[in-house]
N, CA, C and O atoms as a Maestro MAE file, in Angstrom:
{
 s_m_m2io_version
 :::
 2.0.0
}

f_m_ct {
 s_m_title
 :::
 protein
 m_atom[248] {
  # First column is atom index #
  i_m_mmod_type
  r_m_x_coord
  r_m_y_coord
  r_m_z_coord
  i_m_residue_number
  s_m_chain_name
  s_m_pdb_residue_name
  s_m_pdb_atom_name
  i_m_atomic_number
  :::
  1 25 -15.642 -26.647 -6.213 1 A "MET " " N  " 7
  2 3 -14.744 -25.649 -5.681 1 A "MET " " CA " 6
  3 2 -14.351 -24.646 -6.756 1 A "MET " " C  " 6
  4 15 -14.186 -23.463 -6.460 1 A "MET " " O  " 8
  5 25 -14.200 -25.089 -7.981 2 A "ALA " " N  " 7
  6 3 -13.802 -24.188 -9.062 2 A "ALA " " CA " 6
  7 2 -14.839 -23.096 -9.265 2 A "ALA " " C  " 6
  8 15 -14.476 -21.940 -9.479 2 A "ALA " " O  " 8
  9 25 -16.123 -23.435 -9.204 3 A "GLU " " N  " 7
  10 3 -17.175 -22.442 -9.398 3 A "GLU " " CA " 6
  11 2 -17.121 -21.377 -8.308 3 A "GLU " " C  " 6
  12 15 -17.253 -20.189 -8.600 3 A "GLU " " O  " 8
  13 25 -16.929 -21.787 -7.062 4 A "SER " " N  " 7
  14 3 -16.868 -20.835 -5.961 4 A "SER " " CA " 6
  15 2 -15.698 -19.875 -6.131 4 A "SER " " C  " 6
  16 15 -15.853 -18.665 -5.965 4 A "SER " " O  " 8
  17 25 -14.527 -20.414 -6.461 5 A "GLY " " N  " 7
  18 3 -13.347 -19.581 -6.671 5 A "GLY " " CA " 6
  19 2 -13.525 -18.640 -7.842 5 A "GLY " " C  " 6
  20 15 -13.099 -17.486 -7.797 5 A "GLY " " O  " 8
  21 25 -14.159 -19.140 -8.893 6 A "LYS " " N  " 7
  22 3 -14.371 -18.333 -10.080 6 A "LYS " " CA " 6
  23 2 -15.285 -17.150 -9.763 6 A "LYS " " C  " 6
  24 15 -15.039 -16.045 -10.246 6 A "LYS " " O  " 8
  25 25 -16.313 -17.352 -8.977 7 A "SER " " N  " 7
  26 3 -17.231 -16.261 -8.662 7 A "SER " " CA " 6
  27 2 -16.538 -15.189 -7.834 7 A "SER " " C  " 6
  28 15 -16.820 -14.002 -8.002 7 A "SER " " O  " 8
  29 25 -15.636 -15.587 -6.944 8 A "HIS " " N  " 7
  30 3 -14.885 -14.601 -6.147 8 A "HIS " " CA " 6
  31 2 -13.959 -13.780 -7.041 8 A "HIS " " C  " 6
  32 15 -13.830 -12.570 -6.858 8 A "HIS " " O  " 8
  33 25 -13.327 -14.423 -7.991 9 A "VAL " " N  " 7
  34 3 -12.439 -13.725 -8.913 9 A "VAL " " CA " 6
  35 2 -13.237 -12.752 -9.767 9 A "VAL " " C  " 6
  36 15 -12.843 -11.598 -9.937 9 A "VAL " " O  " 8
  37 25 -14.360 -13.219 -10.304 10 A "ASN " " N  " 7
  38 3 -15.209 -12.346 -11.121 10 A "ASN " " CA " 6
  39 2 -15.708 -11.152 -10.313 10 A "ASN " " C  " 6
  40 15 -15.728 -10.022 -10.802 10 A "ASN " " O  " 8
  41 25 -16.105 -11.413 -9.084 11 A "GLU " " N  " 7
  42 3 -16.570 -10.335 -8.211 11 A "GLU " " CA " 6
  43 2 -15.466 -9.306 -7.994 11 A "GLU " " C  " 6
  44 15 -15.720 -8.102 -8.040 11 A "GLU " " O  " 8
  45 25 -14.262 -9.768 -7.762 12 A "LEU " " N  " 7
  46 3 -13.129 -8.869 -7.553 12 A "LEU " " CA " 6
  47 2 -12.835 -8.053 -8.810 12 A "LEU " " C  " 6
  48 15 -12.646 -6.839 -8.740 12 A "LEU " " O  " 8
  49 25 -12.799 -8.720 -9.948 13 A "LEU " " N  " 7
  50 3 -12.470 -8.032 -11.195 13 A "LEU " " CA " 6
  51 2 -13.551 -7.054 -11.635 13 A "LEU " " C  " 6
  52 15 -13.262 -6.101 -12.359 13 A "LEU " " O  " 8
  53 25 -14.775 -7.270 -11.215 14 A "GLU " " N  " 7
  54 3 -15.873 -6.396 -11.601 14 A "GLU " " CA " 6
  55 2 -16.099 -5.257 -10.615 14 A "GLU " " C  " 6
  56 15 -16.899 -4.360 -10.880 14 A "GLU " " O  " 8
  57 25 -15.401 -5.284 -9.480 15 A "SER " " N  " 7
  58 3 -15.590 -4.240 -8.472 15 A "SER " " CA " 6
  59 2 -14.703 -3.027 -8.776 15 A "SER " " C  " 6
  60 15 -13.768 -3.101 -9.573 15 A "SER " " O  " 8
  61 25 -15.023 -1.924 -8.121 16 A "GLN " " N  " 7
  62 3 -14.260 -0.693 -8.298 16 A "GLN " " CA " 6
  63 2 -12.871 -0.852 -7.674 16 A "GLN " " C  " 6
  64 15 -12.717 -1.450 -6.609 16 A "GLN " " O  " 8
  65 25 -11.874 -0.307 -8.356 17 A "VAL " " N  " 7
  66 3 -10.512 -0.349 -7.844 17 A "VAL " " CA " 6
  67 2 -10.395 0.642 -6.694 17 A "VAL " " C  " 6
  68 15 -10.816 1.793 -6.810 17 A "VAL " " O  " 8
  69 25 -9.820 0.187 -5.584 18 A "ARG " " N  " 7
  70 3 -9.541 1.044 -4.435 18 A "ARG " " CA " 6
  71 2 -8.118 0.772 -4.009 18 A "ARG " " C  " 6
  72 15 -7.688 -0.381 -3.971 18 A "ARG " " O  " 8
  73 25 -7.382 1.820 -3.690 19 A "VAL " " N  " 7
  74 3 -5.951 1.664 -3.439 19 A "VAL " " CA " 6
  75 2 -5.559 2.331 -2.133 19 A "VAL " " C  " 6
  76 15 -6.033 3.418 -1.803 19 A "VAL " " O  " 8
  77 25 -4.684 1.660 -1.396 20 A "ILE " " N  " 7
  78 3 -3.987 2.271 -0.267 20 A "ILE " " CA " 6
  79 2 -2.537 2.358 -0.692 20 A "ILE " " C  " 6
  80 15 -1.896 1.340 -0.952 20 A "ILE " " O  " 8
  81 25 -2.024 3.566 -0.761 21 A "ASN " " N  " 7
  82 3 -0.648 3.800 -1.187 21 A "ASN " " CA " 6
  83 2 0.209 4.067 0.043 21 A "ASN " " C  " 6
  84 15 -0.177 4.837 0.922 21 A "ASN " " O  " 8
  85 25 1.360 3.434 0.099 22 A "VAL " " N  " 7
  86 3 2.254 3.613 1.231 22 A "VAL " " CA " 6
  87 2 3.583 4.192 0.743 22 A "VAL " " C  " 6
  88 15 4.442 3.471 0.236 22 A "VAL " " O  " 8
  89 25 3.734 5.511 0.905 23 A "GLY " " N  " 7
  90 3 5.012 6.160 0.704 23 A "GLY " " CA " 6
  91 2 5.423 6.554 -0.698 23 A "GLY " " C  " 6
  92 15 6.471 7.182 -0.851 23 A "GLY " " O  " 8
  93 25 4.671 6.229 -1.724 24 A "LEU " " N  " 7
  94 3 5.072 6.575 -3.089 24 A "LEU " " CA " 6
  95 2 4.211 7.731 -3.602 24 A "LEU " " C  " 6
  96 15 3.142 7.513 -4.173 24 A "LEU " " O  " 8
  97 25 4.688 8.963 -3.393 25 A "GLU " " N  " 7
  98 3 3.886 10.139 -3.722 25 A "GLU " " CA " 6
  99 2 3.524 10.207 -5.205 25 A "GLU " " C  " 6
  100 15 2.398 10.577 -5.539 25 A "GLU " " O  " 8
  101 25 4.439 9.864 -6.091 26 A "GLY " " N  " 7
  102 3 4.167 9.918 -7.525 26 A "GLY " " CA " 6
  103 2 3.048 8.973 -7.930 26 A "GLY " " C  " 6
  104 15 2.273 9.276 -8.837 26 A "GLY " " O  " 8
  105 25 2.961 7.839 -7.267 27 A "PHE " " N  " 7
  106 3 1.918 6.861 -7.567 27 A "PHE " " CA " 6
  107 2 0.546 7.426 -7.228 27 A "PHE " " C  " 6
  108 15 -0.417 7.201 -7.961 27 A "PHE " " O  " 8
  109 25 0.450 8.165 -6.112 28 A "VAL " " N  " 7
  110 3 -0.819 8.768 -5.699 28 A "VAL " " CA " 6
  111 2 -1.308 9.734 -6.770 28 A "VAL " " C  " 6
  112 15 -2.482 9.710 -7.139 28 A "VAL " " O  " 8
  113 25 -0.426 10.573 -7.265 29 A "LYS " " N  " 7
  114 3 -0.803 11.563 -8.280 29 A "LYS " " CA " 6
  115 2 -1.333 10.873 -9.533 29 A "LYS " " C  " 6
  116 15 -2.354 11.280 -10.087 29 A "LYS " " O  " 8
  117 25 -0.641 9.833 -9.976 30 A "ASP " " N  " 7
  118 3 -1.089 9.097 -11.170 30 A "ASP " " CA " 6
  119 2 -2.484 8.508 -10.966 30 A "ASP " " C  " 6
  120 15 -3.323 8.571 -11.864 30 A "ASP " " O  " 8
  121 25 -2.729 7.940 -9.794 31 A "LEU " " N  " 7
  122 3 -4.042 7.359 -9.508 31 A "LEU " " CA " 6
  123 2 -5.119 8.436 -9.454 31 A "LEU " " C  " 6
  124 15 -6.209 8.261 -10.000 31 A "LEU " " O  " 8
  125 25 -4.809 9.549 -8.794 32 A "GLN " " N  " 7
  126 3 -5.771 10.642 -8.714 32 A "GLN " " CA " 6
  127 2 -6.083 11.192 -10.099 32 A "GLN " " C  " 6
  128 15 -7.232 11.524 -10.389 32 A "GLN " " O  " 8
  129 25 -5.072 11.292 -10.955 33 A "ASP " " N  " 7
  130 3 -5.281 11.767 -12.325 33 A "ASP " " CA " 6
  131 2 -6.227 10.847 -13.102 33 A "ASP " " C  " 6
  132 15 -6.889 11.281 -14.045 33 A "ASP " " O  " 8
  133 25 -6.285 9.574 -12.700 34 A "CYS " " N  " 7
  134 3 -7.177 8.599 -13.352 34 A "CYS " " CA " 6
  135 2 -8.503 8.440 -12.597 34 A "CYS " " C  " 6
  136 15 -9.289 7.540 -12.893 34 A "CYS " " O  " 8
  137 25 -8.738 9.319 -11.626 35 A "ASN " " N  " 7
  138 3 -9.957 9.287 -10.808 35 A "ASN " " CA " 6
  139 2 -10.139 7.971 -10.057 35 A "ASN " " C  " 6
  140 15 -11.263 7.497 -9.888 35 A "ASN " " O  " 8
  141 25 -9.036 7.387 -9.610 36 A "VAL " " N  " 7
  142 3 -9.080 6.165 -8.812 36 A "VAL " " CA " 6
  143 2 -9.065 6.571 -7.339 36 A "VAL " " C  " 6
  144 15 -8.185 7.325 -6.925 36 A "VAL " " O  " 8
  145 25 -10.018 6.091 -6.541 37 A "PRO " " N  " 7
  146 3 -10.003 6.399 -5.110 37 A "PRO " " CA " 6
  147 2 -8.721 5.863 -4.467 37 A "PRO " " C  " 6
  148 15 -8.396 4.683 -4.603 37 A "PRO " " O  " 8
  149 25 -8.011 6.725 -3.779 38 A "VAL " " N  " 7
  150 3 -6.751 6.321 -3.165 38 A "VAL " " CA " 6
  151 2 -6.594 6.992 -1.809 38 A "VAL " " C  " 6
  152 15 -6.907 8.170 -1.638 38 A "VAL " " O  " 8
  153 25 -6.100 6.213 -0.847 39 A "VAL " " N  " 7
  154 3 -5.737 6.733 0.466 39 A "VAL " " CA " 6
  155 2 -4.223 6.694 0.524 39 A "VAL " " C  " 6
  156 15 -3.608 5.656 0.277 39 A "VAL " " O  " 8
  157 25 -3.623 7.837 0.854 40 A "ASN " " N  " 7
  158 3 -2.165 7.896 0.914 40 A "ASN " " CA " 6
  159 2 -1.695 7.837 2.355 40 A "ASN " " C  " 6
  160 15 -2.187 8.581 3.204 40 A "ASN " " O  " 8
  161 25 -0.755 6.967 2.632 41 A "VAL " " N  " 7
  162 3 -0.145 6.853 3.947 41 A "VAL " " CA " 6
  163 2 1.296 7.320 3.809 41 A "VAL " " C  " 6
  164 15 2.095 6.707 3.101 41 A "VAL " " O  " 8
  165 25 1.622 8.426 4.501 42 A "GLU " " N  " 7
  166 3 3.003 8.909 4.451 42 A "GLU " " CA " 6
  167 2 3.850 7.995 5.329 42 A "GLU " " C  " 6
  168 15 3.596 7.847 6.525 42 A "GLU " " O  " 8
  169 25 4.850 7.393 4.721 43 A "TRP " " N  " 7
  170 3 5.699 6.444 5.440 43 A "TRP " " CA " 6
  171 2 7.095 6.510 4.859 43 A "TRP " " C  " 6
  172 15 7.287 6.723 3.662 43 A "TRP " " O  " 8
  173 25 8.055 6.323 5.730 44 A "SER " " N  " 7
  174 3 9.441 6.161 5.292 44 A "SER " " CA " 6
  175 2 10.082 5.141 6.232 44 A "SER " " C  " 6
  176 15 9.611 4.944 7.352 44 A "SER " " O  " 8
  177 25 11.143 4.502 5.783 45 A "PRO " " N  " 7
  178 3 11.778 3.489 6.633 45 A "PRO " " CA " 6
  179 2 12.297 4.111 7.930 45 A "PRO " " C  " 6
  180 15 12.735 5.261 7.939 45 A "PRO " " O  " 8
  181 25 12.247 3.354 9.011 46 A "PRO " " N  " 7
  182 3 12.790 3.864 10.275 46 A "PRO " " CA " 6
  183 2 14.252 4.274 10.106 46 A "PRO " " C  " 6
  184 15 15.014 3.632 9.383 46 A "PRO " " O  " 8
  185 25 14.619 5.341 10.780 47 A "ALA " " N  " 7
  186 3 15.997 5.847 10.774 47 A "ALA " " CA " 6
  187 2 16.475 6.169 9.362 47 A "ALA " " C  " 6
  188 15 17.662 6.053 9.057 47 A "ALA " " O  " 8
  189 25 15.542 6.572 8.508 48 A "GLY " " N  " 7
  190 3 15.916 6.935 7.145 48 A "GLY " " CA " 6
  191 2 16.475 5.786 6.330 48 A "GLY " " C  " 6
  192 15 17.124 6.010 5.308 48 A "GLY " " O  " 8
  193 25 16.233 4.565 6.766 49 A "GLY " " N  " 7
  194 3 16.715 3.389 6.035 49 A "GLY " " CA " 6
  195 2 18.092 2.919 6.474 49 A "GLY " " C  " 6
  196 15 18.633 1.967 5.911 49 A "GLY " " O  " 8
  197 25 18.661 3.578 7.474 50 A "ASP " " N  " 7
  198 3 19.986 3.178 7.986 50 A "ASP " " CA " 6
  199 2 19.806 1.968 8.908 50 A "ASP " " C  " 6
  200 15 19.273 2.114 10.008 50 A "ASP " " O  " 8
  201 25 20.240 0.776 8.480 51 A "PRO " " N  " 7
  202 3 19.998 -0.447 9.270 51 A "PRO " " CA " 6
  203 2 20.617 -0.395 10.671 51 A "PRO " " C  " 6
  204 15 20.019 -0.871 11.635 51 A "PRO " " O  " 8
  205 25 21.793 0.173 10.777 52 A "GLU " " N  " 7
  206 3 22.459 0.234 12.078 52 A "GLU " " CA " 6
  207 2 21.672 1.121 13.039 52 A "GLU " " C  " 6
  208 15 21.461 0.757 14.196 52 A "GLU " " O  " 8
  209 25 21.243 2.276 12.559 53 A "MET " " N  " 7
  210 3 20.466 3.184 13.397 53 A "MET " " CA " 6
  211 2 19.101 2.574 13.729 53 A "MET " " C  " 6
  212 15 18.614 2.728 14.850 53 A "MET " " O  " 8
  213 25 18.486 1.891 12.779 54 A "ALA " " N  " 7
  214 3 17.200 1.248 13.023 54 A "ALA " " CA " 6
  215 2 17.324 0.182 14.109 54 A "ALA " " C  " 6
  216 15 16.423 0.034 14.935 54 A "ALA " " O  " 8
  217 25 18.414 -0.548 14.115 55 A "THR " " N  " 7
  218 3 18.660 -1.555 15.152 55 A "THR " " CA " 6
  219 2 18.756 -0.902 16.514 55 A "THR " " C  " 6
  220 15 18.185 -1.394 17.487 55 A "THR " " O  " 8
  221 25 19.479 0.206 16.587 56 A "LEU " " N  " 7
  222 3 19.608 0.936 17.861 56 A "LEU " " CA " 6
  223 2 18.264 1.461 18.335 56 A "LEU " " C  " 6
  224 15 17.945 1.376 19.521 56 A "LEU " " O  " 8
  225 25 17.474 2.003 17.418 57 A "LEU " " N  " 7
  226 3 16.139 2.500 17.798 57 A "LEU " " CA " 6
  227 2 15.241 1.366 18.259 57 A "LEU " " C  " 6
  228 15 14.463 1.539 19.198 57 A "LEU " " O  " 8
  229 25 15.333 0.208 17.617 58 A "ALA " " N  " 7
  230 3 14.528 -0.946 18.011 58 A "ALA " " CA " 6
  231 2 14.886 -1.381 19.431 58 A "ALA " " C  " 6
  232 15 14.009 -1.765 20.204 58 A "ALA " " O  " 8
  233 25 16.150 -1.322 19.766 59 A "LYS " " N  " 7
  234 3 16.578 -1.685 21.137 59 A "LYS " " CA " 6
  235 2 16.027 -0.729 22.159 59 A "LYS " " C  " 6
  236 15 15.783 -1.113 23.303 59 A "LYS " " O  " 8
  237 25 15.821 0.542 21.757 60 A "LEU " " N  " 7
  238 3 15.254 1.546 22.665 60 A "LEU " " CA " 6
  239 2 13.739 1.453 22.740 60 A "LEU " " C  " 6
  240 15 13.113 2.062 23.607 60 A "LEU " " O  " 8
  241 25 13.151 0.680 21.819 61 A "GLY " " N  " 7
  242 3 11.702 0.548 21.800 61 A "GLY " " CA " 6
  243 2 11.020 1.722 21.107 61 A "GLY " " C  " 6
  244 15 9.840 1.980 21.345 61 A "GLY " " O  " 8
  245 25 11.743 2.428 20.260 62 A "VAL " " N  " 7
  246 3 11.192 3.599 19.559 62 A "VAL " " CA " 6
  247 2 10.601 3.178 18.248 62 A "VAL " " C  " 6
  248 15 10.085 4.015 17.507 62 A "VAL " " O  " 8
  :::
 }
 m_bond[247] {
  # First column is bond index #
  i_m_from
  i_m_to
  i_m_order
  :::
  1 1 2 1
  2 2 3 1
  3 3 4 2
  4 3 5 1
  5 5 6 1
  6 6 7 1
  7 7 8 2
  8 7 9 1
  9 9 10 1
  10 10 11 1
  11 11 12 2
  12 11 13 1
  13 13 14 1
  14 14 15 1
  15 15 16 2
  16 15 17 1
  17 17 18 1
  18 18 19 1
  19 19 20 2
  20 19 21 1
  21 21 22 1
  22 22 23 1
  23 23 24 2
  24 23 25 1
  25 25 26 1
  26 26 27 1
  27 27 28 2
  28 27 29 1
  29 29 30 1
  30 30 31 1
  31 31 32 2
  32 31 33 1
  33 33 34 1
  34 34 35 1
  35 35 36 2
  36 35 37 1
  37 37 38 1
  38 38 39 1
  39 39 40 2
  40 39 41 1
  41 41 42 1
  42 42 43 1
  43 43 44 2
  44 43 45 1
  45 45 46 1
  46 46 47 1
  47 47 48 2
  48 47 49 1
  49 49 50 1
  50 50 51 1
  51 51 52 2
  52 51 53 1
  53 53 54 1
  54 54 55 1
  55 55 56 2
  56 55 57 1
  57 57 58 1
  58 58 59 1
  59 59 60 2
  60 59 61 1
  61 61 62 1
  62 62 63 1
  63 63 64 2
  64 63 65 1
  65 65 66 1
  66 66 67 1
  67 67 68 2
  68 67 69 1
  69 69 70 1
  70 70 71 1
  71 71 72 2
  72 71 73 1
  73 73 74 1
  74 74 75 1
  75 75 76 2
  76 75 77 1
  77 77 78 1
  78 78 79 1
  79 79 80 2
  80 79 81 1
  81 81 82 1
  82 82 83 1
  83 83 84 2
  84 83 85 1
  85 85 86 1
  86 86 87 1
  87 87 88 2
  88 87 89 1
  89 89 90 1
  90 90 91 1
  91 91 92 2
  92 91 93 1
  93 93 94 1
  94 94 95 1
  95 95 96 2
  96 95 97 1
  97 97 98 1
  98 98 99 1
  99 99 100 2
  100 99 101 1
  101 101 102 1
  102 102 103 1
  103 103 104 2
  104 103 105 1
  105 105 106 1
  106 106 107 1
  107 107 108 2
  108 107 109 1
  109 109 110 1
  110 110 111 1
  111 111 112 2
  112 111 113 1
  113 113 114 1
  114 114 115 1
  115 115 116 2
  116 115 117 1
  117 117 118 1
  118 118 119 1
  119 119 120 2
  120 119 121 1
  121 121 122 1
  122 122 123 1
  123 123 124 2
  124 123 125 1
  125 125 126 1
  126 126 127 1
  127 127 128 2
  128 127 129 1
  129 129 130 1
  130 130 131 1
  131 131 132 2
  132 131 133 1
  133 133 134 1
  134 134 135 1
  135 135 136 2
  136 135 137 1
  137 137 138 1
  138 138 139 1
  139 139 140 2
  140 139 141 1
  141 141 142 1
  142 142 143 1
  143 143 144 2
  144 143 145 1
  145 145 146 1
  146 146 147 1
  147 147 148 2
  148 147 149 1
  149 149 150 1
  150 150 151 1
  151 151 152 2
  152 151 153 1
  153 153 154 1
  154 154 155 1
  155 155 156 2
  156 155 157 1
  157 157 158 1
  158 158 159 1
  159 159 160 2
  160 159 161 1
  161 161 162 1
  162 162 163 1
  163 163 164 2
  164 163 165 1
  165 165 166 1
  166 166 167 1
  167 167 168 2
  168 167 169 1
  169 169 170 1
  170 170 171 1
  171 171 172 2
  172 171 173 1
  173 173 174 1
  174 174 175 1
  175 175 176 2
  176 175 177 1
  177 177 178 1
  178 178 179 1
  179 179 180 2
  180 179 181 1
  181 181 182 1
  182 182 183 1
  183 183 184 2
  184 183 185 1
  185 185 186 1
  186 186 187 1
  187 187 188 2
  188 187 189 1
  189 189 190 1
  190 190 191 1
  191 191 192 2
  192 191 193 1
  193 193 194 1
  194 194 195 1
  195 195 196 2
  196 195 197 1
  197 197 198 1
  198 198 199 1
  199 199 200 2
  200 199 201 1
  201 201 202 1
  202 202 203 1
  203 203 204 2
  204 203 205 1
  205 205 206 1
  206 206 207 1
  207 207 208 2
  208 207 209 1
  209 209 210 1
  210 210 211 1
  211 211 212 2
  212 211 213 1
  213 213 214 1
  214 214 215 1
  215 215 216 2
  216 215 217 1
  217 217 218 1
  218 218 219 1
  219 219 220 2
  220 219 221 1
  221 221 222 1
  222 222 223 1
  223 223 224 2
  224 223 225 1
  225 225 226 1
  226 226 227 1
  227 227 228 2
  228 227 229 1
  229 229 230 1
  230 230 231 1
  231 231 232 2
  232 231 233 1
  233 233 234 1
  234 234 235 1
  235 235 236 2
  236 235 237 1
  237 237 238 1
  238 238 239 1
  239 239 240 2
  240 239 241 1
  241 241 242 1
  242 242 243 1
  243 243 244 2
  244 243 245 1
  245 245 246 1
  246 246 247 1
  247 247 248 2
  :::
 }
}
């Protein structure tokens, strides 16, 4: 089992880095500056992060 796990780790470490970024615009720029392939997903917390408003929206099914 150790050999199998080791080969998967080596394969991962030897492969090209690919990144999916969620909501951190500064991180995308840094990755792009290093020529790292990155997909950016624009995201922010529901209701601007207001837990009470998010609860109300969840009840509405929004």
